[in-house]
py3Dmol code that shows the C-alpha trace and the ligand (Angstrom):
import py3Dmol

protein = """\
ATOM      1  CA  MET A   1    -113.201 -55.135  63.957  1.00  0.00           C
ATOM      2  CA  LYS A   2    -113.287 -58.549  62.248  1.00  0.00           C
ATOM      3  CA  LYS A   3    -116.049 -59.359  59.802  1.00  0.00           C
ATOM      4  CA  ILE A   4    -117.466 -62.860  59.335  1.00  0.00           C
ATOM      5  CA  ILE A   5    -119.749 -63.689  56.428  1.00  0.00           C
ATOM      6  CA  LEU A   6    -121.901 -66.801  56.708  1.00  0.00           C
ATOM      7  CA  PHE A   7    -123.188 -69.015  53.890  1.00  0.00           C
ATOM      8  CA  ALA A   8    -125.902 -71.543  54.716  1.00  0.00           C
ATOM      9  CA  SER A   9    -128.773 -73.296  52.999  1.00  0.00           C
ATOM     10  CA  GLY A  10    -130.585 -75.361  55.616  1.00  0.00           C
ATOM     11  CA  ASN A  11    -131.651 -75.384  59.235  1.00  0.00           C
ATOM     12  CA  GLY A  12    -128.843 -73.143  60.433  1.00  0.00           C
ATOM     13  CA  THR A  13    -127.909 -74.595  63.816  1.00  0.00           C
ATOM     14  CA  ASN A  14    -124.268 -73.813  63.076  1.00  0.00           C
ATOM     15  CA  VAL A  15    -125.159 -70.253  62.079  1.00  0.00           C
ATOM     16  CA  GLN A  16    -127.052 -69.874  65.347  1.00  0.00           C
ATOM     17  CA  GLN A  17    -124.129 -71.178  67.380  1.00  0.00           C
ATOM     18  CA  ILE A  18    -121.584 -68.988  65.644  1.00  0.00           C
ATOM     19  CA  VAL A  19    -123.717 -65.876  66.101  1.00  0.00           C
ATOM     20  CA  ASP A  20    -124.426 -66.722  69.762  1.00  0.00           C
ATOM     21  CA  TYR A  21    -120.738 -67.356  70.437  1.00  0.00           C
ATOM     22  CA  PHE A  22    -119.600 -64.024  69.010  1.00  0.00           C
ATOM     23  CA  SER A  23    -122.520 -61.961  70.312  1.00  0.00           C
ATOM     24  CA  ALA A  24    -120.495 -61.075  73.405  1.00  0.00           C
ATOM     25  CA  ASN A  25    -117.458 -60.024  71.348  1.00  0.00           C
ATOM     26  CA  PRO A  26    -117.530 -56.377  70.254  1.00  0.00           C
ATOM     27  CA  GLN A  27    -114.561 -57.039  67.967  1.00  0.00           C
ATOM     28  CA  VAL A  28    -116.629 -59.284  65.693  1.00  0.00           C
ATOM     29  CA  GLU A  29    -119.336 -58.262  63.286  1.00  0.00           C
ATOM     30  CA  ILE A  30    -121.494 -60.609  61.187  1.00  0.00           C
ATOM     31  CA  PRO A  31    -122.820 -58.251  58.522  1.00  0.00           C
ATOM     32  CA  MET A  32    -124.604 -60.712  56.257  1.00  0.00           C
ATOM     33  CA  LEU A  33    -125.862 -64.239  55.697  1.00  0.00           C
ATOM     34  CA  PHE A  34    -125.880 -65.565  52.141  1.00  0.00           C
ATOM     35  CA  CYS A  35    -128.406 -68.284  51.351  1.00  0.00           C
ATOM     36  CA  ASN A  36    -129.290 -70.153  48.170  1.00  0.00           C
ATOM     37  CA  ASN A  37    -132.545 -71.643  49.470  1.00  0.00           C
ATOM     38  CA  PRO A  38    -135.441 -69.210  49.903  1.00  0.00           C
ATOM     39  CA  LYS A  39    -137.284 -71.773  52.057  1.00  0.00           C
ATOM     40  CA  ALA A  40    -134.418 -72.475  54.459  1.00  0.00           C
ATOM     41  CA  TYR A  41    -135.124 -72.048  58.148  1.00  0.00           C
ATOM     42  CA  VAL A  42    -131.767 -70.324  58.507  1.00  0.00           C
ATOM     43  CA  LEU A  43    -133.374 -67.220  56.949  1.00  0.00           C
ATOM     44  CA  GLN A  44    -135.844 -67.046  59.839  1.00  0.00           C
ATOM     45  CA  ARG A  45    -132.963 -67.442  62.262  1.00  0.00           C
ATOM     46  CA  ALA A  46    -131.086 -64.585  60.565  1.00  0.00           C
ATOM     47  CA  GLU A  47    -134.144 -62.369  60.853  1.00  0.00           C
ATOM     48  CA  ASN A  48    -134.505 -63.228  64.554  1.00  0.00           C
ATOM     49  CA  LEU A  49    -130.813 -62.467  65.024  1.00  0.00           C
ATOM     50  CA  HIS A  50    -131.109 -59.165  63.114  1.00  0.00           C
ATOM     51  CA  ILE A  51    -128.606 -60.265  60.494  1.00  0.00           C
ATOM     52  CA  PRO A  52    -129.404 -59.108  56.954  1.00  0.00           C
ATOM     53  CA  SER A  53    -129.562 -61.927  54.429  1.00  0.00           C
ATOM     54  CA  MET A  54    -129.066 -62.146  50.693  1.00  0.00           C
ATOM     55  CA  VAL A  55    -130.833 -64.953  48.832  1.00  0.00           C
ATOM     56  CA  PHE A  56    -129.378 -65.940  45.492  1.00  0.00           C
ATOM     57  CA  ASN A  57    -129.995 -68.610  42.878  1.00  0.00           C
ATOM     58  CA  LYS A  58    -127.663 -70.719  40.732  1.00  0.00           C
ATOM     59  CA  ASN A  59    -127.622 -68.198  37.927  1.00  0.00           C
ATOM     60  CA  ASP A  60    -126.801 -65.317  40.294  1.00  0.00           C
ATOM     61  CA  PHE A  61    -123.965 -67.300  41.836  1.00  0.00           C
ATOM     62  CA  PHE A  62    -122.352 -68.938  38.846  1.00  0.00           C
ATOM     63  CA  SER A  63    -123.166 -66.569  35.960  1.00  0.00           C
ATOM     64  CA  THR A  64    -123.218 -63.100  37.519  1.00  0.00           C
ATOM     65  CA  ASP A  65    -121.084 -61.044  39.909  1.00  0.00           C
ATOM     66  CA  ILE A  66    -123.948 -60.258  42.306  1.00  0.00           C
ATOM     67  CA  VAL A  67    -122.534 -62.292  45.189  1.00  0.00           C
ATOM     68  CA  PHE A  68    -118.917 -61.541  44.325  1.00  0.00           C
ATOM     69  CA  ASP A  69    -119.544 -57.769  44.243  1.00  0.00           C
ATOM     70  CA  LYS A  70    -121.350 -57.841  47.587  1.00  0.00           C
ATOM     71  CA  LEU A  71    -118.504 -59.808  49.152  1.00  0.00           C
ATOM     72  CA  LYS A  72    -115.936 -57.338  47.776  1.00  0.00           C
ATOM     73  CA  GLU A  73    -117.972 -54.464  49.177  1.00  0.00           C
ATOM     74  CA  ILE A  74    -118.118 -56.053  52.650  1.00  0.00           C
ATOM     75  CA  ASN A  75    -114.490 -57.219  52.501  1.00  0.00           C
ATOM     76  CA  PRO A  76    -114.819 -59.929  55.188  1.00  0.00           C
ATOM     77  CA  ASP A  77    -111.941 -61.375  57.196  1.00  0.00           C
ATOM     78  CA  LEU A  78    -113.507 -64.826  56.982  1.00  0.00           C
ATOM     79  CA  ILE A  79    -116.245 -66.465  54.896  1.00  0.00           C
ATOM     80  CA  VAL A  80    -117.757 -69.432  56.708  1.00  0.00           C
ATOM     81  CA  LEU A  81    -119.743 -72.118  54.903  1.00  0.00           C
ATOM     82  CA  ALA A  82    -122.014 -73.443  57.645  1.00  0.00           C
ATOM     83  CA  GLY A  83    -124.176 -76.055  55.948  1.00  0.00           C
ATOM     84  CA  PHE A  84    -123.743 -74.762  52.400  1.00  0.00           C
ATOM     85  CA  LEU A  85    -123.670 -77.367  49.646  1.00  0.00           C
ATOM     86  CA  TRP A  86    -122.603 -75.735  46.378  1.00  0.00           C
ATOM     87  CA  LEU A  87    -119.116 -75.372  45.042  1.00  0.00           C
ATOM     88  CA  VAL A  88    -117.808 -71.819  45.271  1.00  0.00           C
ATOM     89  CA  PRO A  89    -116.960 -70.080  41.958  1.00  0.00           C
ATOM     90  CA  GLU A  90    -113.246 -69.798  41.279  1.00  0.00           C
ATOM     91  CA  LYS A  91    -113.423 -66.011  41.088  1.00  0.00           C
ATOM     92  CA  ILE A  92    -114.554 -65.851  44.731  1.00  0.00           C
ATOM     93  CA  ILE A  93    -112.012 -68.442  45.843  1.00  0.00           C
ATOM     94  CA  THR A  94    -109.189 -66.529  44.184  1.00  0.00           C
ATOM     95  CA  ALA A  95    -110.286 -63.162  45.581  1.00  0.00           C
ATOM     96  CA  PHE A  96    -110.611 -64.566  49.131  1.00  0.00           C
ATOM     97  CA  SER A  97    -107.736 -66.984  49.153  1.00  0.00           C
ATOM     98  CA  LYS A  98    -107.395 -68.787  52.533  1.00  0.00           C
ATOM     99  CA  LYS A  99    -110.359 -66.820  53.838  1.00  0.00           C
ATOM    100  CA  ILE A 100    -113.127 -69.333  53.052  1.00  0.00           C
ATOM    101  CA  ILE A 101    -113.720 -72.301  55.330  1.00  0.00           C
ATOM    102  CA  ASN A 102    -116.251 -75.125  55.385  1.00  0.00           C
ATOM    103  CA  ILE A 103    -117.451 -77.594  57.979  1.00  0.00           C
ATOM    104  CA  HIS A 104    -118.019 -81.160  56.858  1.00  0.00           C
ATOM    105  CA  PRO A 105    -119.781 -83.756  59.049  1.00  0.00           C
ATOM    106  CA  ALA A 106    -117.233 -86.564  58.621  1.00  0.00           C
ATOM    107  CA  LEU A 107    -113.548 -87.285  58.950  1.00  0.00           C
ATOM    108  CA  LEU A 108    -112.290 -86.219  55.521  1.00  0.00           C
ATOM    109  CA  PRO A 109    -110.949 -87.494  53.205  1.00  0.00           C
ATOM    110  CA  LYS A 110    -113.468 -90.232  54.014  1.00  0.00           C
ATOM    111  CA  TYR A 111    -117.125 -89.546  53.192  1.00  0.00           C
ATOM    112  CA  GLY A 112    -116.529 -86.405  51.157  1.00  0.00           C
ATOM    113  CA  GLY A 113    -117.308 -85.396  47.589  1.00  0.00           C
ATOM    114  CA  LYS A 114    -120.394 -84.578  45.563  1.00  0.00           C
ATOM    115  CA  GLY A 115    -123.613 -85.855  47.140  1.00  0.00           C
ATOM    116  CA  MET A 116    -121.934 -86.474  50.494  1.00  0.00           C
ATOM    117  CA  TYR A 117    -123.654 -84.023  52.804  1.00  0.00           C
ATOM    118  CA  GLY A 118    -125.803 -84.029  55.895  1.00  0.00           C
ATOM    119  CA  HIS A 119    -127.731 -87.237  56.438  1.00  0.00           C
ATOM    120  CA  HIS A 120    -126.197 -88.980  53.406  1.00  0.00           C
ATOM    121  CA  VAL A 121    -122.864 -88.909  55.219  1.00  0.00           C
ATOM    122  CA  HIS A 122    -124.259 -90.368  58.440  1.00  0.00           C
ATOM    123  CA  GLU A 123    -126.141 -93.104  56.589  1.00  0.00           C
ATOM    124  CA  ALA A 124    -122.963 -94.143  54.779  1.00  0.00           C
ATOM    125  CA  VAL A 125    -120.973 -94.139  58.028  1.00  0.00           C
ATOM    126  CA  VAL A 126    -123.548 -96.421  59.702  1.00  0.00           C
ATOM    127  CA  ALA A 127    -123.840 -98.705  56.637  1.00  0.00           C
ATOM    128  CA  ASN A 128    -120.071 -99.208  56.678  1.00  0.00           C
ATOM    129  CA  HIS A 129    -120.030 -99.985  60.438  1.00  0.00           C
ATOM    130  CA  GLU A 130    -117.452 -97.288  61.081  1.00  0.00           C
ATOM    131  CA  PRO A 131    -116.285 -97.236  64.706  1.00  0.00           C
ATOM    132  CA  PHE A 132    -115.642 -93.461  64.499  1.00  0.00           C
ATOM    133  CA  SER A 133    -116.922 -90.405  62.734  1.00  0.00           C
ATOM    134  CA  GLY A 134    -116.379 -86.715  63.358  1.00  0.00           C
ATOM    135  CA  ILE A 135    -116.114 -83.255  61.865  1.00  0.00           C
ATOM    136  CA  THR A 136    -113.612 -81.635  59.548  1.00  0.00           C
ATOM    137  CA  ILE A 137    -113.106 -77.895  59.194  1.00  0.00           C
ATOM    138  CA  HIS A 138    -111.131 -77.091  56.073  1.00  0.00           C
ATOM    139  CA  TYR A 139    -110.231 -74.337  53.642  1.00  0.00           C
ATOM    140  CA  VAL A 140    -112.397 -74.244  50.538  1.00  0.00           C
ATOM    141  CA  ASN A 141    -111.008 -74.748  47.069  1.00  0.00           C
ATOM    142  CA  GLN A 142    -112.768 -75.311  43.744  1.00  0.00           C
ATOM    143  CA  TYR A 143    -113.434 -79.010  44.443  1.00  0.00           C
ATOM    144  CA  TYR A 144    -115.699 -80.709  46.969  1.00  0.00           C
ATOM    145  CA  ASP A 145    -114.292 -81.262  50.458  1.00  0.00           C
ATOM    146  CA  SER A 146    -110.636 -81.322  49.446  1.00  0.00           C
ATOM    147  CA  GLY A 147    -109.045 -78.101  50.705  1.00  0.00           C
ATOM    148  CA  ASP A 148    -106.376 -78.069  53.411  1.00  0.00           C
ATOM    149  CA  ILE A 149    -107.639 -79.401  56.723  1.00  0.00           C
ATOM    150  CA  ILE A 150    -107.618 -76.958  59.649  1.00  0.00           C
ATOM    151  CA  PHE A 151    -109.205 -79.052  62.390  1.00  0.00           C
ATOM    152  CA  GLN A 152    -110.803 -82.422  63.051  1.00  0.00           C
ATOM    153  CA  ALA A 153    -112.612 -83.882  66.064  1.00  0.00           C
ATOM    154  CA  THR A 154    -113.880 -87.419  66.434  1.00  0.00           C
ATOM    155  CA  CYS A 155    -116.690 -89.262  68.177  1.00  0.00           C
ATOM    156  CA  SER A 156    -117.192 -92.990  68.566  1.00  0.00           C
ATOM    157  CA  ILE A 157    -120.050 -94.795  66.868  1.00  0.00           C
ATOM    158  CA  SER A 158    -121.606 -97.785  68.584  1.00  0.00           C
ATOM    159  CA  THR A 159    -123.082-100.754  66.750  1.00  0.00           C
ATOM    160  CA  THR A 160    -126.580 -99.659  67.864  1.00  0.00           C
ATOM    161  CA  ASP A 161    -126.272 -96.087  66.521  1.00  0.00           C
ATOM    162  CA  ASN A 162    -128.419 -95.146  63.532  1.00  0.00           C
ATOM    163  CA  ALA A 163    -127.924 -92.136  61.253  1.00  0.00           C
ATOM    164  CA  ASP A 164    -129.998 -89.909  63.557  1.00  0.00           C
ATOM    165  CA  ASN A 165    -127.844 -90.773  66.568  1.00  0.00           C
ATOM    166  CA  VAL A 166    -124.707 -90.084  64.548  1.00  0.00           C
ATOM    167  CA  ALA A 167    -126.163 -86.737  63.407  1.00  0.00           C
ATOM    168  CA  GLU A 168    -126.737 -85.778  67.066  1.00  0.00           C
ATOM    169  CA  LYS A 169    -123.154 -86.630  67.986  1.00  0.00           C
ATOM    170  CA  ILE A 170    -121.850 -84.645  65.026  1.00  0.00           C
ATOM    171  CA  HIS A 171    -123.978 -81.615  65.897  1.00  0.00           C
ATOM    172  CA  LEU A 172    -122.556 -81.679  69.424  1.00  0.00           C
ATOM    173  CA  LEU A 173    -119.013 -81.670  68.022  1.00  0.00           C
ATOM    174  CA  GLU A 174    -119.918 -78.817  65.685  1.00  0.00           C
ATOM    175  CA  LYS A 175    -121.361 -76.818  68.558  1.00  0.00           C
ATOM    176  CA  GLU A 176    -118.313 -77.410  70.727  1.00  0.00           C
ATOM    177  CA  HIS A 177    -115.625 -76.695  68.167  1.00  0.00           C
ATOM    178  CA  PHE A 178    -116.714 -74.676  65.133  1.00  0.00           C
ATOM    179  CA  PRO A 179    -117.053 -71.234  66.802  1.00  0.00           C
ATOM    180  CA  LYS A 180    -113.754 -71.729  68.655  1.00  0.00           C
ATOM    181  CA  VAL A 181    -111.902 -72.681  65.484  1.00  0.00           C
ATOM    182  CA  ILE A 182    -113.275 -69.541  63.807  1.00  0.00           C
ATOM    183  CA  ASP A 183    -112.173 -67.504  66.832  1.00  0.00           C
ATOM    184  CA  ASN A 184    -108.666 -68.975  66.567  1.00  0.00           C
ATOM    185  CA  LEU A 185    -108.456 -68.223  62.867  1.00  0.00           C
ATOM    186  CA  LEU A 186    -109.464 -64.608  63.472  1.00  0.00           C
ATOM    187  CA  PHE A 187    -107.484 -63.877  66.606  1.00  0.00           C
ATOM    188  CA  GLY A 188    -104.951 -66.695  67.030  1.00  0.00           C
ATOM    189  CA  ASN A 189    -104.969 -68.930  70.080  1.00  0.00           C
ATOM    190  CA  ARG A 190    -106.030 -66.955  73.124  1.00  0.00           C
TER     191      ARG A 190
END
"""
ligand_1 = """\
18
GAR
C -123.930 -79.653 59.312
O -123.890 -80.893 59.964
C -122.730 -79.513 58.396
O -121.594 -80.182 58.867
C -123.242 -80.145 57.119
O -124.566 -79.715 57.030
C -125.105 -79.587 58.345
C -125.852 -78.277 58.422
O -126.583 -78.187 59.611
N -122.460 -79.740 55.997
C -122.256 -80.525 54.932
O -122.733 -81.638 54.826
C -121.360 -79.919 53.859
N -120.964 -80.909 52.921
P -127.165 -76.812 60.096
O -127.903 -76.191 58.913
O -128.106 -77.149 61.199
O -126.016 -75.951 60.559
"""
view = py3Dmol.view(width=600, height=400)
view.addModel(protein, "pdb")
view.setStyle({"model": 0}, {"cartoon": {"style": "trace"}})
view.addModel(ligand_1, "xyz")
view.setStyle({"model": 1}, {"stick": {}})
view.zoomTo()
view.show()
C-alpha cells in the first residue's frame, strides 16, 4: 500500500484529479488532505471524496510540530503540493527528503519565486508575449520553486490568448500529466 498526502489551499481541481485517478487503484491510499485556508473549496471536495482534512494556520505550521507530527504518524510515501503556496518548514523537508513534490504552472526556472502563483504567473506570461508556457513538477526544497525538476510539459500561447485562456491550457496539462507523474514516482514506469 502506498500513501499519498495532499496539501492544497484553493479550488482543488488537481486534488480532485489525483483522487479520481487513484480511486481505481487498491494499492494507493490518500489518508489526509492538509489545508491552510479554512475557506478553500478544496475542503468541500475532500469531504465529498471522504478524505479527512486537517486545517492549520501559519503558527501551527511554522512554530509548532502539529503538522510534522501528523505526517510522521501517517508516514506517507509521497507528499504532493497541489496548489499550495507556502514554503515548507525545513524540519519537514529533511524528514521527508525526496518525498515532497510540487506542481508549478509555468516552465521553471522562468516565472517562479515568491508571489508567482496561479493567475499571477499567467498574467506575466501573457504580458511578456511568451510563445510557450507549461507545467513543472519538481521536488520541494526550502526555497520557492527551485528544487530538482522531475517533469515538464509545454503548451503554445497564441497572441490572442489572455491569462484565462492560458490558465485553461495549463489546467489541461495538469490534468493530463500530474496523476501519471505521481504514479510513476510511486510505482516506476508501468
Ligand atoms: C494550479 O494551477 C497549480 O499549478 C498552481 O495553483 C493552481 C491550483 O489549482 N500552483 C502554484 O501556483 C504554486 N506556485 P487547483 O487548486 O484548482 O488545483
